[in-house]
C-alpha positions as CSV (number, residue, x, y, z in Angstrom):
1,M,-43.5,-29.1,-6.1
2,G,-40.9,-31.1,-4.2
3,T,-38.4,-29.5,-1.8
4,R,-38.9,-25.8,-1.7
5,V,-35.9,-23.7,-2.6
6,P,-35.6,-19.9,-2.9
7,V,-37.8,-18.9,-5.7
8,G,-37.7,-16.1,-8.2
9,C,-40.7,-15.4,-10.4
10,L,-40.8,-13.4,-13.6
11,V,-44.2,-12.1,-14.5
12,N,-44.7,-10.2,-17.7
13,T,-47.5,-9.2,-20.0
14,E,-46.0,-10.8,-23.1
15,T,-42.5,-11.4,-24.5
16,D,-41.1,-8.6,-26.5
17,S,-37.7,-7.0,-26.9
18,S,-38.4,-4.5,-24.1
19,R,-40.2,-6.7,-21.6
20,F,-38.2,-9.9,-21.7
21,E,-36.8,-10.0,-18.2
22,P,-33.3,-11.0,-17.2
23,T,-31.5,-14.2,-17.3
24,Q,-29.6,-13.2,-14.1
25,G,-30.9,-16.2,-12.2
26,E,-28.4,-18.6,-13.7
27,D,-25.6,-16.6,-12.0
28,A,-27.6,-15.9,-8.9
29,S,-25.9,-16.5,-5.6
30,P,-27.9,-18.5,-3.0
31,G,-30.5,-16.7,-1.0
32,D,-31.0,-16.7,2.8
33,V,-27.5,-17.9,3.5
34,A,-25.8,-16.4,6.6
35,D,-22.1,-15.8,6.3
36,A,-20.6,-17.3,9.4
37,S,-17.0,-16.0,9.4
38,G,-14.2,-16.5,11.9
39,D,-11.1,-18.6,12.4
40,A,-11.0,-22.0,10.9
41,V,-11.0,-24.8,13.5
42,D,-8.4,-27.5,13.4
43,D,-10.0,-30.7,12.3
44,G,-7.7,-32.9,14.3
45,N,-5.9,-34.3,11.2
46,E,-2.3,-33.6,12.4
47,G,-1.2,-36.7,10.6
48,Q,-1.2,-34.8,7.3
49,G,2.5,-33.9,7.5
50,H,2.8,-32.5,11.1
51,D,2.8,-33.9,14.6
52,G,1.2,-31.0,16.3
53,S,4.5,-29.6,17.6
54,G,5.4,-27.7,14.4
55,H,8.0,-30.3,13.3
56,D,7.8,-32.1,10.0
57,V,7.1,-35.7,10.7
58,A,9.3,-37.0,7.8
59,N,12.3,-35.0,9.1
60,D,12.0,-36.5,12.6
61,H,12.8,-39.9,11.0
62,A,15.6,-38.7,8.8
63,A,18.4,-39.4,11.2
64,D,17.4,-43.0,11.8
65,G,17.0,-43.8,8.1
66,P,14.0,-44.0,6.0
67,A,10.7,-43.5,7.7
68,P,8.8,-46.7,8.3
69,M,6.1,-47.5,5.8
70,A,2.8,-46.5,7.2
71,E,0.1,-49.1,7.2
72,A,-2.8,-48.4,4.8
73,G,-5.6,-46.7,6.6
74,P,-8.9,-45.1,5.7
75,T,-8.8,-42.3,3.2
76,P,-8.6,-39.0,5.2
77,L,-11.5,-36.7,4.9
78,P,-11.1,-33.6,2.7
79,W,-10.1,-30.6,4.7
80,Y,-13.5,-29.1,4.3
81,E,-15.4,-32.1,5.9
82,G,-15.8,-33.2,9.4
83,T,-15.2,-30.8,12.2
84,F,-14.1,-28.0,9.9
85,R,-17.8,-27.0,9.9
86,Y,-17.8,-26.4,13.6
87,L,-17.5,-23.0,15.2
88,P,-15.5,-22.9,18.4
89,A,-18.0,-20.7,20.3
90,V,-21.0,-22.6,19.0
91,Q,-20.0,-26.2,18.7
92,A,-22.7,-26.9,16.1
93,N,-22.7,-27.9,12.5
94,L,-22.9,-24.8,10.3
95,V,-26.1,-26.0,8.7
96,A,-27.7,-26.4,12.1
97,F,-26.2,-23.2,13.3
98,V,-27.6,-21.1,10.4
99,G,-30.9,-23.0,10.7
100,D,-31.3,-21.8,14.3
101,L,-30.7,-18.1,13.5
102,S,-33.7,-15.9,14.0
103,H,-35.5,-14.7,10.9
104,P,-34.6,-11.1,9.7
105,N,-38.2,-10.1,10.4
106,Q,-37.4,-10.8,14.1
107,G,-34.2,-8.8,14.0
108,G,-31.9,-11.7,13.3
109,Y,-29.3,-12.3,10.6
110,G,-31.1,-14.8,8.3
111,K,-32.5,-18.3,8.4
112,V,-32.3,-21.6,6.5
113,S,-35.5,-23.6,7.1
114,S,-35.3,-27.3,7.6
115,S,-36.7,-27.9,4.2
116,R,-33.8,-26.0,2.7
117,A,-30.9,-27.1,4.9
118,G,-29.9,-29.6,2.3
119,K,-29.5,-26.9,-0.3
120,F,-27.3,-24.9,2.0
121,D,-25.2,-27.9,2.6
122,T,-24.9,-28.4,-1.1
123,M,-23.7,-24.8,-1.4
124,L,-21.1,-25.3,1.3
125,K,-19.7,-28.5,-0.4
126,A,-19.7,-26.7,-3.8
127,L,-17.8,-23.8,-2.4
128,F,-15.2,-25.9,-0.5
129,E,-14.6,-28.2,-3.5
130,A,-14.1,-25.2,-5.8
131,I,-11.6,-23.7,-3.4
132,E,-9.8,-27.1,-3.2
133,R,-9.6,-27.3,-7.1
134,A,-8.4,-23.7,-7.2
135,H,-5.4,-24.7,-5.0
136,V,-4.6,-27.5,-7.4
137,D,-5.1,-25.6,-10.6
138,G,-5.1,-21.9,-9.9
139,A,-5.2,-21.0,-13.6
140,L,-8.9,-21.9,-13.9
141,P,-11.2,-18.8,-14.1
142,D,-14.3,-18.1,-12.2
143,W,-13.2,-20.0,-9.1
144,C,-13.2,-23.2,-11.1
145,G,-16.9,-22.9,-11.8
146,V,-18.0,-22.2,-8.3
147,R,-20.9,-20.2,-9.5
148,E,-22.2,-23.1,-11.5
149,L,-21.7,-25.4,-8.6
150,A,-23.3,-23.1,-6.1
151,A,-26.2,-22.6,-8.4
152,Q,-27.5,-25.9,-7.1
153,A,-28.3,-24.0,-3.9
154,G,-29.7,-20.9,-5.8
155,Y,-33.0,-19.7,-7.0
156,E,-35.6,-21.8,-8.8
157,L,-36.9,-19.6,-11.6
158,H,-40.5,-19.4,-12.7
159,Y,-41.5,-17.7,-15.9
160,M,-45.0,-16.4,-16.9
161,N,-46.5,-14.2,-19.6
162,L,-50.1,-13.3,-18.7
163,A,-51.0,-12.7,-22.3
164,S,-50.8,-15.3,-25.1
165,G,-49.5,-13.1,-27.8
166,S,-52.7,-13.6,-29.8
167,C,-52.6,-10.1,-31.4
168,G,-48.9,-10.0,-32.2
169,T,-49.1,-10.8,-35.9
170,I,-50.6,-9.6,-39.2
171,R,-50.0,-12.9,-41.0
172,H,-51.4,-15.7,-38.8
173,D,-54.8,-16.5,-37.2
174,V,-55.2,-16.5,-33.4
175,E,-54.8,-20.2,-32.9
176,T,-51.6,-20.3,-35.0
177,I,-49.8,-17.4,-33.4
178,V,-50.7,-18.5,-29.9
179,R,-49.3,-21.9,-30.6
180,M,-46.1,-20.3,-32.0
181,R,-45.7,-17.9,-29.1
182,R,-46.2,-20.7,-26.6
183,S,-43.5,-22.8,-28.3
184,E,-41.1,-19.9,-28.4
185,A,-41.6,-19.1,-24.7
186,M,-41.1,-22.7,-23.8
187,A,-37.8,-22.8,-25.7
188,A,-36.6,-19.6,-24.0
189,A,-37.5,-20.8,-20.5
190,K,-35.7,-24.1,-21.2
191,L,-32.4,-22.3,-21.8
192,I,-32.2,-21.3,-18.1
193,G,-34.1,-24.2,-16.7
194,A,-37.1,-22.1,-15.7
195,V,-40.5,-23.5,-14.8
196,R,-43.0,-21.9,-17.3
197,H,-46.6,-21.2,-16.4
198,E,-49.3,-21.0,-19.0
199,S,-50.7,-17.6,-20.1
200,L,-54.2,-16.7,-18.7
201,V,-55.8,-14.4,-21.3
202,H,-55.3,-13.1,-24.9
203,D,-53.7,-9.8,-25.8
204,L,-55.6,-6.6,-24.9
205,E,-57.7,-8.7,-22.5
206,I,-55.6,-8.2,-19.3
207,F,-58.1,-6.6,-17.1
208,Y,-57.9,-5.9,-13.4
209,D,-60.9,-8.2,-12.6
210,R,-61.7,-10.9,-10.1
211,P,-61.5,-14.0,-12.4
212,T,-58.0,-13.0,-13.7
213,L,-56.8,-12.1,-10.2
214,Q,-58.0,-15.4,-8.7
215,R,-56.2,-17.4,-11.3
216,L,-52.9,-15.4,-11.0
217,A,-53.2,-15.5,-7.2
218,S,-53.4,-19.3,-7.4
219,V,-50.1,-19.4,-9.3
220,V,-48.5,-17.2,-6.7
221,R,-49.6,-19.5,-3.9
222,A,-48.3,-22.6,-5.8
223,V,-44.9,-21.0,-6.4
224,A,-44.6,-19.2,-3.1
225,P,-41.9,-16.9,-4.5
226,E,-39.4,-14.9,-2.4
227,I,-38.7,-12.6,-5.4
228,I,-41.0,-11.3,-8.0
229,L,-39.7,-9.5,-11.1
230,T,-42.4,-7.7,-13.0
231,Q,-43.0,-4.6,-15.1
232,S,-43.0,-1.0,-14.2
233,T,-46.1,0.6,-12.7
234,Q,-45.9,3.2,-15.4
235,E,-45.7,1.8,-18.9
236,Y,-46.7,2.8,-22.4
237,M,-49.4,0.2,-22.7
238,E,-52.4,-0.5,-20.5
239,D,-51.9,-4.3,-20.7
240,H,-48.5,-3.9,-19.1
241,M,-49.7,-1.7,-16.2
242,N,-52.7,-4.0,-15.6
243,T,-50.2,-6.9,-15.4
244,T,-48.4,-5.1,-12.6
245,R,-51.5,-4.3,-10.7
246,L,-52.6,-7.9,-10.8
247,V,-49.2,-9.2,-9.8
248,L,-49.1,-6.8,-6.8
249,T,-52.5,-7.8,-5.5
250,A,-51.9,-11.5,-6.1
251,A,-48.7,-11.3,-4.1
252,F,-50.4,-9.3,-1.4
253,A,-53.2,-11.8,-1.0
254,R,-50.9,-14.8,-0.8
255,G,-51.6,-15.4,2.9
256,M,-55.3,-14.4,3.0
257,P,-57.4,-17.5,3.7
258,N,-60.6,-15.7,2.9
259,F,-59.6,-14.8,-0.6
260,S,-60.6,-17.7,-2.9
261,V,-58.3,-18.5,-5.8
262,D,-58.8,-20.6,-8.9
263,P,-57.9,-23.4,-8.7
264,P,-58.2,-23.5,-4.9
265,R,-54.9,-23.5,-3.0
266,P,-54.2,-22.8,0.7
267,P,-52.6,-19.5,1.6
268,V,-48.8,-19.4,2.0
269,D,-46.5,-17.6,4.5
270,G,-43.3,-15.9,3.9
271,A,-41.9,-12.6,2.7
272,V,-41.9,-11.7,-1.0
273,T,-40.0,-8.8,-2.4
274,V,-41.4,-7.3,-5.6
275,Y,-39.1,-5.5,-8.1
276,H,-40.1,-3.4,-11.1
277,A,-38.1,-3.2,-14.3
278,L,-37.6,0.1,-16.1
279,P,-40.4,0.9,-18.6
280,Y,-39.8,0.5,-22.3
281,G,-38.2,3.7,-23.6
282,L,-37.2,4.6,-20.0
283,H,-40.1,7.1,-19.8
284,D,-43.6,7.0,-18.3
285,P,-46.7,7.5,-20.5
286,L,-46.4,11.3,-20.0
287,R,-42.8,11.2,-21.4
288,R,-41.2,11.8,-18.1
289,P,-37.9,9.9,-17.6
290,V,-37.9,7.0,-15.1
291,E,-34.8,6.2,-13.1
292,A,-33.9,2.9,-11.5
293,E,-33.2,2.4,-7.8
294,F,-30.2,0.3,-8.5
295,Y,-28.4,-1.4,-11.4
296,I,-27.4,-5.1,-11.7
297,D,-24.4,-6.2,-13.7
298,I,-25.5,-8.4,-16.6
299,A,-22.4,-8.3,-18.7
300,G,-21.6,-11.9,-17.9
301,V,-25.0,-13.2,-19.0
302,L,-25.7,-10.9,-21.9
303,E,-25.1,-13.6,-24.4
304,A,-27.5,-15.9,-22.6
305,K,-30.1,-13.2,-22.6
306,R,-29.6,-12.7,-26.3
307,A,-30.1,-16.4,-26.9
308,M,-33.3,-16.5,-24.9
309,L,-34.7,-13.4,-26.7
310,A,-33.7,-14.9,-30.1
311,C,-36.1,-17.8,-29.4
312,H,-39.0,-15.4,-30.0
313,A,-38.8,-15.3,-33.8
314,S,-42.5,-14.4,-34.3
315,Q,-42.1,-11.4,-32.0
316,K,-39.2,-10.1,-34.1
317,E,-41.5,-10.2,-37.2
318,W,-44.2,-8.4,-35.4
319,L,-42.0,-5.6,-34.1
320,D,-40.4,-5.1,-37.5
321,E,-43.8,-4.7,-39.1
322,S,-45.8,-2.9,-36.4
323,Q,-43.2,-0.6,-34.7
324,G,-40.3,-0.5,-37.2
325,I,-37.9,-2.1,-34.9
326,D,-35.5,-3.8,-37.3
327,S,-33.2,-5.6,-34.9
328,Y,-34.7,-6.3,-31.5
329,L,-31.6,-8.3,-30.4
330,T,-29.3,-5.4,-31.2
331,Q,-31.7,-2.9,-29.5
332,M,-31.7,-5.1,-26.3
333,E,-27.9,-5.0,-26.2
334,E,-27.8,-1.3,-26.8
335,M,-30.3,-0.7,-24.0
336,A,-28.2,-2.9,-21.7
337,R,-25.1,-1.0,-22.5
338,E,-26.9,2.3,-21.9
339,M,-28.0,1.1,-18.5
340,G,-24.3,0.1,-17.9
341,R,-23.3,3.7,-18.6
342,K,-26.0,5.0,-16.3
343,S,-24.8,2.7,-13.6
344,G,-21.4,4.3,-13.8
345,R,-19.8,0.9,-13.0
346,F,-20.8,-1.9,-15.4
347,A,-20.4,-2.5,-19.1
348,A,-24.0,-3.8,-19.4
349,A,-26.7,-3.6,-16.8
350,E,-30.4,-3.7,-15.9
351,G,-32.2,-1.2,-13.7
352,W,-34.6,-2.3,-11.0
353,T,-36.7,-0.7,-8.3
354,R,-38.1,-2.3,-5.2
355,H,-41.8,-2.0,-4.5
356,L,-42.8,-0.6,-1.1
357,H,-42.4,-3.3,1.4
358,L,-45.7,-2.9,3.3
359,G,-47.7,-6.1,3.1
360,Y,-44.9,-7.9,1.3
361,C,-41.7,-8.1,3.2
362,G,-39.4,-6.4,5.7
363,P,-38.4,-2.8,5.2
364,E,-34.8,-3.7,4.5
365,D,-35.3,-6.8,2.5
366,D,-33.4,-6.7,-0.8
367,P,-32.8,-10.3,-1.8
368,L,-32.1,-9.5,-5.5
369,A,-29.3,-7.2,-4.7
370,A,-28.0,-9.7,-2.1
371,A,-28.1,-12.6,-4.6
372,L,-26.7,-10.8,-7.7
373,G,-24.6,-8.0,-6.2
374,P,-22.6,-6.0,-6.0
375,V,-25.0,-3.4,-7.4
376,A,-24.6,0.2,-8.4
377,R,-26.9,2.7,-6.9
378,P,-27.3,6.2,-8.3
379,G,-25.6,8.8,-6.2
380,S,-23.4,6.3,-4.4
381,S,-19.7,6.1,-4.7
């Protein structure tokens, strides 16, 4: 799969207005990046207008006439290159410095593996270049596109619907609707550059069985995600809850060499944090309300989410006819704004809850909040 970068994996039952998960990844901040703050170190370029004594070089020549023409020399490095990246107490390049930090599981601050140091370096360059452009043209919004630049060091998105959508129609045969749903899902994934994985079974055939688990576990090992976004453990439909059970076991078994997967793949190391979305209707099957652990601001990507959801034209037709949902796009936006009100902070939001860390990650791991924060937590100020 090439150079591994931080991975987020979206695993759903099928795509519908309630279960299509967020487009947040396009605005995601890079994961596993330690913030090394402190005083900037002089890069030794005193020739850029000062002589080191605090006097302006041009003024020193004013009494003797015009300053002599300087000979053409090499183009000076931008302020953010060279020794700027060195910390006085460490004397090491920031990339190397962060790479040597101990992993959070060992009580450290964070780590950038050797395979991902290049991505971290890309993030640094993007950030510094954006700051430089902000100095030149401070009127540009969003730090002159720093989020888009820094996205190069962000999360690689993977998208998967376990079910094919085979029963989501009263007009088409199975082969036709499956082909339509597949094409629609590909178009939606393409909008955010996500890697799409093929469905495994037909609708109403998502069972917690060994063959399905082995196939899904193989996908998890191939992707080696650091974040998994999936459905609630309590949903109105059994297919949805079985999807969550399969996802959890597949992630749990990612590093077990004695659990065979289909197709065969070696086990993978590394922490994975699983997040559950809120159930459709915000209630469990016994009509009890379900609350989120925290809320993510999606106001800035709501239009992108709408565009992705609009790709699923056959799903709209099915929802109109089977559940009386006239406008699933409008309903999605209304739900997002309702979540924004619940957050007490955002205009539009999504609610998420972390799965118990045991067997998956560290007790304090929360990469989604770190990447997409600030977040709003119920009861917090």
